Structures are given as structure tokens and as C-alpha cells.
C-alpha positions in Angstrom: -26.0 20.8 30.5 -28.0 18.7 28.2 -27.5 21.1 25.6 -24.0 20.3 25.4 -24.1 17.1 23.7 -26.5 18.5 21.2 -24.4 21.7 20.5 -21.1 19.9 20.1 -22.7 17.1 17.8 -24.0 20.0 15.5 -20.7 22.0 15.5 -18.8 18.5 14.5 -21.3 17.8 12.2 -21.2 21.2 10.4 -17.5 21.4 10.2 -17.1 17.9 8.7 -19.9 19.2 5.9 -17.9 22.1 5.2 -14.6 20.1 4.9 -16.5 17.9 2.5 -18.2 21.1 0.7 -14.8 22.7 0.3 -12.9 19.7 -1.7 -13.5 19.0 -5.1 -13.4 16.1 -7.6 -13.8 15.1 -11.0 -14.1 11.9 -12.9 -14.7 10.5 -16.5 -14.5 12.8 -19.9 -14.2 16.0 -17.5 -11.3 14.8 -15.3 -9.4 13.6 -18.6 -10.1 17.2 -20.4 -8.8 19.0 -17.3 -5.6 16.3 -16.8 -4.9 16.5 -20.8 -4.9 21.0 -20.3 -3.0 20.8 -17.1 -0.6 17.8 -18.5 0.1 20.4 -21.7 2.5 22.8 -20.1 3.5 20.7 -17.3 7.2 20.7 -16.6 6.8 17.4 -14.2 6.0 15.2 -17.2 7.8 13.3 -19.9 7.3 13.8 -23.5 6.0 10.3 -24.2 3.7 10.7 -20.8 2.5 14.4 -23.0 2.0 12.7 -26.3 -0.2 9.9 -24.3 -2.2 11.9 -22.7 -2.9 14.5 -25.5 -3.4 11.4 -28.0 -6.2 10.3 -25.6 -8.0 13.2 -25.1 -7.8 14.1 -28.6 -10.3 10.4 -28.7 -7.9 8.1 -30.1 -6.8 5.2 -28.0 -3.9 3.9 -30.4 -1.5 4.3 -27.6 1.1 1.7 -26.3 0.7 0.2 -23.1 -1.7 0.7 -19.9 0.1 2.4 -17.4 -0.8 5.2 -14.9 -0.2 8.4 -15.3 0.0 11.3 -12.7 -0.9 14.8 -13.4 -0.5 17.4 -10.6 -0.5 21.0 -10.4 -0.3 23.3 -6.9 -2.4 26.1 -8.3 -5.2 27.1 -11.1 -6.2 30.5 -11.3 -8.1 32.0 -14.4 -9.7 35.2 -14.9 -11.9 36.7 -17.5 -13.4 39.8 -17.6 -17.0 40.7 -18.7 -16.0 44.5 -19.2 -13.1 44.0 -21.2 -14.1 41.2 -23.8 -10.5 40.5 -24.5 -9.1 39.7 -20.9 -8.9 36.0 -20.1 -5.7 34.5 -18.7 -4.9 31.6 -16.6 -1.8 30.9 -14.3 -0.8 27.4 -13.4 1.6 26.7 -10.7 3.7 23.4 -10.7 6.3 22.3 -8.0 9.1 23.3 -10.7 7.6 26.6 -12.5 4.7 28.4 -13.4 3.0 28.9 -17.0 0.7 31.5 -17.9 -1.8 31.3 -20.7 -3.8 33.9 -22.5 -6.5 33.6 -24.7 -8.1 31.0 -26.5 -5.8 28.7 -24.4 -7.0 30.2 -21.1 -10.5 30.3 -22.4 -10.2 26.3 -22.7 -8.6 25.9 -19.3 -11.4 28.1 -17.3 -14.5 26.5 -19.1 -12.4 23.0 -18.5 -12.7 24.1 -14.8 -15.9 24.9 -14.5 -16.9 21.5 -16.1 -15.4 19.8 -13.8 -17.1 21.3 -10.8 -14.3 24.0 -10.0 -16.7 26.9 -8.7 -16.4 30.4 -10.4 -16.6 33.5 -8.2 -16.9 37.0 -9.7 -16.4 40.7 -8.5 -17.1 43.9 -10.3 -16.7 43.0 -13.8 -14.4 39.9 -13.6 -14.6 36.3 -13.7 -12.6 34.0 -11.3 -12.2 30.1 -11.0 -9.3 29.1 -8.5 -8.1 25.7 -7.4 -5.1 23.8 -5.5 -3.5 20.6 -4.9 -4.8 19.3 -8.3 -4.0 15.8 -8.4 -5.4 13.4 -11.4 -4.8 9.8 -12.3 -5.2 8.6 -15.8 -5.3 4.6 -16.0 -4.5 4.6 -19.9 -5.6 0.8 -19.8 -8.8 1.7 -18.0 -9.6 4.8 -20.6 -8.8 2.4 -23.8 -11.7 -0.2 -22.4 -13.9 2.9 -23.4 -16.4 2.2 -20.5 -16.1 5.5 -18.8 -13.6 4.7 -16.1 -9.8 5.5 -15.6 -9.6 9.3 -15.4 -10.2 10.9 -11.9 -8.7 14.3 -10.5 -9.2 15.8 -6.8 -8.6 19.6 -5.9 -9.1 21.6 -3.1 -10.3 25.1 -3.4 -7.9 28.1 -4.6 -6.5 30.3 -2.6 
């Protein structure tokens, strides 16, 4: 029975490590980029918040206020093909709707997801990235300080 404790400990550590490996996060410029692309078509953000996020992403800190803006999406799924070179699409699911992107817009989100650390998968001529439960927080006041802080995103693996 001396093996019971080491086996239980090994099992617990492996489960904890697996859960940590499944969750992801991004911060800094990649988090701002991901939040900006998801915010652009979000039905959950006000026009003023969308404009603030777009202005920050465009490289300007000439925005009023210093509030925090939350950018959330239930699911992100992007696909490209290395057989049909014209095929690229993304679907972003929000609590209040769904947005489909094609072409350059989808390619931009696909590349930004990779930059943010969302792992790519592939099978027989296709490339695939997905994440769920995306929660980004943009602290406008901190971003305006231009010291690398103020943008953070957390996400779970896609389904």
C-alpha cells in the first residue's frame, strides 16, 4: 500500500497540469489586438467603447477617460485551407448573436489568435484555430501610460 500515495499524487499533479495547459492567456499588444478584432463586431459593446478600442488599436491614445472595457466572446472558430488557397473564414459567437468573417478580415483574426497563443490544429488540407470563453479586459488609463500594461485576455480551448 506504499504505492497508493505516490500514485494518487502523480494523478493529482497530472490532472492539475492538464487543466493549466488547457487554459490560455495573452497580455500586452497581442491581447489588445485580439480584443480589438473581437470588439469590432461585438453586439455587446456600445459604439463609444468600440470607437475607443479601435482608436487604441490604431495606435492613438487620444481617447477620453480611463475606464475599463470588457470584450467577451463565447466562441472563436477560424479555418483556412492549404488546398483551396481562397478559403478562409472565422465565426465569432457572442451571447447575443454570431458573426461570420471571410477573406482578409478572417485572415487577420486567424493570425491574431495565433499571435495571442491560441494553438492551431490541422487535418488533411485545413488549418483550424478555436477558443471559447474569451474574456479580455482593457484598462484604458493603463494603456495610455504606454508602459506595456493594460490589456489582458483569458480563454479556454475551443470545442
